[in-house]
N, C-alpha and C positions, 0 to 999 in steps of 0.2 A: 346439653343437647340443643337448647334454644340458640346458644351462641354458634354452634356448628351449622344449624339451619340458616341463621342470619348470614354467616360467612359464605355459605354455599349460594344463597340467593344473590348476595352482592356480587360474587364471582360470575354467576350466570348473567346478571344484568350488565356487568362490565364487558363480558365476552360479546353480548349482543350489540352493545353500543360502541365497541372498539372501532376506531376509524380505520380506513384502509391504510396499509403500510405505505403505499406510494404517497398518500396525502401527508402523513407524518414526515416522511423524508423530504417532501416538497417544502413544507413549512420550515423545517430545520435549515434546509439549503437556502431558502429565501432570507432567513436571518443572517446566515454566513455571507451571502452575497452582499448585503448592505454593509456589513462590517468591513469586508475587504475592499469593496468599491470606494468607501470613504477614505481609505488610506491614500488612494491615487487620484481621485476625481478632482480634488481641490488644486492640484498642481497647475492645471491649465488656467484656473481662475485667479491665481495669485497676482498677476499684474493688474487685473481689474479691482481686486480687493485693495491693493495699495492705493489706487486712485480714489476709490469710494470711501475708504476709512482713514486715509492719510497715514498708512502704516509705513514704517521704514524697513530697511533690509532685515534688521533683527526681528521686527514684528512679523514680517512675512515668514521668516524661518520658524517662528513659534506657532504660526497657524498650523504648520505640519507637525512640529515637535510636541505641542501640547496634547495632541491626539495620540501620537505614537508612544509618548512616555507614560501617559495614564493607561493606555492599552497594555503595554508590556508589563508595567508595574503591578497591576491588579489581576493579571491573568490566572495565576495559580490560586489566588484567593477566590476568584470567581468560580474556578473549577471545583474547589473543595466545598464552597457554599452550595453548589448544586447537589453534591453528594449528601450533604447534611440536611438541607432545608427543602430540597425538591428541585428537579431539573426543569420542570415546567414553570415553577414559580420563578426561578432565576432567569429563565428565558423571557418571561413576561416583564420582570423587573428591569432586566438589561435592555430589552427592546423599548420599553417605555421610556427609560432614561435617555436612550439614544435618540428616540423620535422627538421628545420634548427639547433636548439640547439642539437638535437640528433646526427646530422651529426658532429657538432663541438665537442661534447663530445666523440664520437667514434674515432675521429682523434686526440684527445688531446695528446700532447707530454709532458706537465707539469701538475702537480697536480692542480695548480690554474686555468688552462684552463678547466679542467674537472669540478671543482667546479662552475666556472662561467657558464658553459654550463648547469649544473644541475639546477642552479637558474633560468636561462632563460626558461628551460623546465618547471619548476614549474609555472612561470608566464604565459607561453602559456597554460598550463593545467588549470589554474585558469580562463582564458578568455574562454577557450573551454568548460569546464565541465558544467557550468550553461546552456549554449546554447543547449547542447545535450538534456537535459530533457525538456527545453522549446519547442524545435522543435518537440519533441515527443508529448507533451500535446497539442500543437497548431495544429498538423496535424491530430489528432484523436479526434472525437467527444466524449463528456462526456458520461460516462456510462460503460458498460461491455467492449466495444472495447478499451477504454482508459485504463481500468484496465489491460487488456491483454498486451497492448503496454508498460505500465509502468513495468509490470512483466518481459517483455523481456529486457527492459533497465536495470532493477535491476539484472536479471540473467546474462546479459553480463558483467555488472560492477563487480559483485561478482565473475564471472568466470575469469575475468582479474586478480583480486587479488589472486584467487586460483591458476591460471596457472603460476603465476610469478616464483615460485620456480622451477617448472618443465621446463618451457621454458628457464630460466636462466641456469639450469643445462645442458640441451641439448646443448645450444649455447656455453657455456664455455668449456664443454668436447669436442665438435666436432670442434669448431673454436677458439675463444678467447674471453676474457672479452669484447672486443670492440664491438662485435656483439650484446650484450644485448642492446646497444644504436643504432648501425647502422641498426638493423632490423626494427627500426621505420621509416627509411627513405623511402624505397619503399612502405611500407604499408601506411604511411602518405601521400605520393605523390598520390597514387591510390585513397585514400579517398578524398583528396583535389580535384582531377579532377572530381570525382563523385559528390561531394558537389557543386562545381562551376557549374556543368551542370544541376543537378536535383533539388537542394534545391531552394525553393522560399523565397524571403525576407519577413520578418514580423517584425514589430516594433510597439510600443505603446507609443512613447515618447511625443506625442502631443506638440512638440516644446519646451519642457523643456530642461534646461541645466543640466549637471552633477553637483551634489552638491560636489564641490571640497573640502571644509573644512571637510565635513562628510567623503568623500572618503579617505582623508589623515589620519583622526583620526582612522577610522575603520581598514584601512590597517596597519597602524603603531601598533595599539592595537593587532590585530590578529597575526601579524608577531612577535611582542615582546612576546606575550603569547606563541606562538609556539616555539620561541627560548628558553624561560624558560623551557618549557616542554622537549625540546631536551637536555637540560643540566642535567636533572636528571640522565641520564645513566652514565655520567662521574663524576658529582659532588655530586650526591645524593640530599637531600633536604637542601643544605647549602645556604649561602648568594648568591653565583653565580647563584643559581636557583631561590630563593625566590624573589630577587630584580626584575629580568625581569618579573616574574609572577605577582607581585604586580603592576609593571609599566604597564604591558599589561592590567590588569583589570582596572586600573585608566584611561587609555586612552579610553577603551571601555565605561566607565562611562561618560567620557567627550563627547564621540560620541553620547550617548543617550541624554545628555543634549542639545547638538547642534542640534540634529534631532528634538527635541521637539519645537525648536524655528525657524527652517528653513522653508522658504516659499515653497520650492520644495525639500524636504529631500531625501537623498539617500535611506533611509529605513523608510517609514511612520510607526510611532509607532502603528498606528491603526491596522497594520497587527498582532501585538502581542496580540491584544485583540480578534482576531479570535481564538476560542478554538481549532479548527482543526489544525491551523498553529502552535500555541504555544505548544500544548500538543504533537503533533507528532514530532516536532523538539527536544523537551526535551527527548522524548522516544528514538529517534534516537541517541542522545548524550549518553544516559545511555547504551543502547544496544550495540552501537558501541564501547564504552570504554571497554566492556567485550569481545565482539566477535572478534575484530580486532586482538587481541594478539594471537588468536588460531594458525594462520599460523606460526607466529614467534616462539612460543614455541614448536609446533609440529615439525618444521624443526630442531630446536636445539636438541630436545629430540632424534629424529631419528639419527642425525649425531653425537652428542657429547656423547650420552649414548648407543644407540644401534649399533653404528658403521656404519651407512649407508653412502654411497657416496652422493654427491649433487644430482646426477641424480636418484639414488635409493630413496632418500628422496622425490624428486618431484613425482616419480611414485607412492610412497606409499600414497600420498595425492590425487591421481586422483579420487578415489571413493568419497572423500569429495567434490571435485570440481564438480563432476556430481550431487551430492546430493543437492548442493546449487542451481544449475540450475533447477533440478526437483522441489524443493520446491518453487522457484520463479514462475514456470509455473503452479503449482498446486494452488497457492494462489488465483488467480481470481475466480476459480470455487468455492472454499470455501467461498470467500467473498460474492458471490451471494446468498448463503443460510444462512450463519452465520453472515455476516456483518464484516467490516474491524476491528473493535475493538476486537471482539472475535478471529478472525484469528491472529491478532498481538499478543495477549496474548498466544494463543495456540502455535504459533511458538516459542515465547520466552521461554515457559515452556519446549518444546521439546529440544531446545538448552541448557537450564539449566540442563536437564537430561544428555545430552551428556557431558557437562562440568563436572558435578558431577562424571560421570563414568571415565572420563579422569583423574580426580584428584586421582584415586586409582592406578595410574601408578607405575610400579616398574622398577628397573634397568635392569631386565632381561625379560621384558615383551614380549609376543608373538605379532606378527603383527596384527592378527585379533582382539584381545581383547584390545591391548594397543594403536592401532592407527586407524584401519579401522572402526570398529563399532562405537566407541565413536565419531570419526571424522564425520561419516555419520550423526549421530544424531545432532551434533553441527551445521553442515552446512545445513542440511535439515530444522532445526528450523530457522536458520538465513534467509534462502531463503523464507520461509513461512511468516516470520514476516516483512521483508523489504518492500514487495510490498504494503500491506495495509498502512504502515506508510508513504510511499512516496505518496500514493493516498490521504491520509488525509492531509498531509502537503501541497499539491498543490491544494486542493479543496477550493473553496470559494474565492480565491484571484481574483482580477480584472485582466483583460487581460494586462493592463499596468504594473502590478506588477509581471507578470509571471516569467520573468527572475530573478528578485530579490528573489522571493520565491524559485526558483530552486537553486540559489546560496546559499540561507540559508540552504536548504536541504543538499547540498554537504558540506557546512561549518560545520554543526552540526555533520555529519557523520565523516568528516576528523578530526575535533578537538576532538571529542569523542574518535576516534581511537588513536590519538596521545597521548592524556592525559592518556587513559587506558593503552597503551603500556608502557608509562613512569612509571606509578604507579606499574603495574604488574612486570616490569623489576626490579624496586627497591625492591619490596617485595621478588621476587625470589632470587636476589643477596644477600639480607640481610640474608635470611634463608639458603642459600647455604654455606656461609662462605668462608674462604680463601683456603680451600683444593681442591675444584672443582673435586672431585672424581665422578664417575658415580652415586654412591649412593647419595652423597650430592646434585649433580645437579638435580637428580630426585626429591628429597624432595623439592627443591626450585621451580621447575616447577609445582609440584603437588599443592603447596600452592597457586601459581598464579591461577591455575584452580579452586581451592576451592573458592578463593576470587571472581573470575568471576561468579561462580555459585550463590553465595550470591547476587552479584550485579544484575544478571539477574532475580533472584526471586523478588528482590525489584522493578526492572523495570516492571515486570509483574503486580505487585500490582498498581504501578503508572499508567500504561496503562489502567487497568480495571476501576480505579476510575476517570481518567481525560479524556481519549480519548472519543470523541463522538461516539455513536453507529454506525453512518453511515456518509458518506461524505455529505457535504452541498447540493450537487446536488440530493442526494437520500432522503433528509429529506423533 
């Protein structure tokens, strides 16, 4: 009886002190914004980093790759750790690591110090990112309200990627390259304080331990695969690229075999038998591989061909940044009438139209027709498609698997983007040739956009045939 009274009193106190849902969603989205922003914000600062720390071309490549490899490699592990040890705890640990590593990177005096800091940033991001989506889905009841919350999470994440070039350009021009990392410190500290105060702990581990063999295999597999992908820019599709790619796939195959036999697997393979989880993650992988390269090639086109400064290139993409946010917020309304599958296909086709338009780019293109309008279509479609895919990917999973599914969503999107960027960069470079004139560069970029158009069209067909018409909660 005393235990019952104590439990009831605790529940009443928790109910009275529960933070507003909007505040929980805002804190989770702030963490996601920092994670995604840091993937793209350093691109503009790379030339300044090379001068400041005497980094070579390989060193500059690893400023980006050290983050992305650690991010992709530890994502599933971070998601499962949130399920077992607490989503709030992993949010705080991940954001703390990310913030401290940002400080170390901003103060780096040697190239190796910057690369080490970027790798720790990626590790922190991998622990943090799955918790952001799980906190959102746990705080908001299933249905239209959750769809709107996921739309906000999607919009903030997409906005972080879109804002990277602009924010980086402003900071480098006004201050120095160090501030693309140091800016994370006050923001991270503020979000940490808010999360420690307002987020409530949740977990669903029911006493299970972390599947260490599975964690080692999947982390090594994803990291090796990401490393192989990163090598394509410097080595092409030679042995230096193919060996780690094949090794990564082999490690992932071993991971699946180990999970089939484990008593408490890191990733229960039954999750992949859920049509909503499997199909939505494959759709995210395909669409991410086409859409992620948009910002990269649009920034290169604006600077290398049209002669924009980094800040001007960032400003030129602001309408596209707004479009992805509008698309993300529009998606829940469309989902209520048309269903998530139809909305995902519609968004993908709108994006494909924008990519097709962009593939007609010329070396003397006007801003409105060569950047602004096709960019708006590309990102409006991306925003519309992302929300229903995230809703389908997280629907139907048991509460104890929520963090893992969130990690899988982020992994699919990140690996799809990395693989797509590597492939599109190789295609563009091969078609450009050694001359690198504005005309030849434009032809290479245009071919990358045409390839992405075809990939998105194929992805729309896959979505229509495989995605369920509704989330499991709606069926």
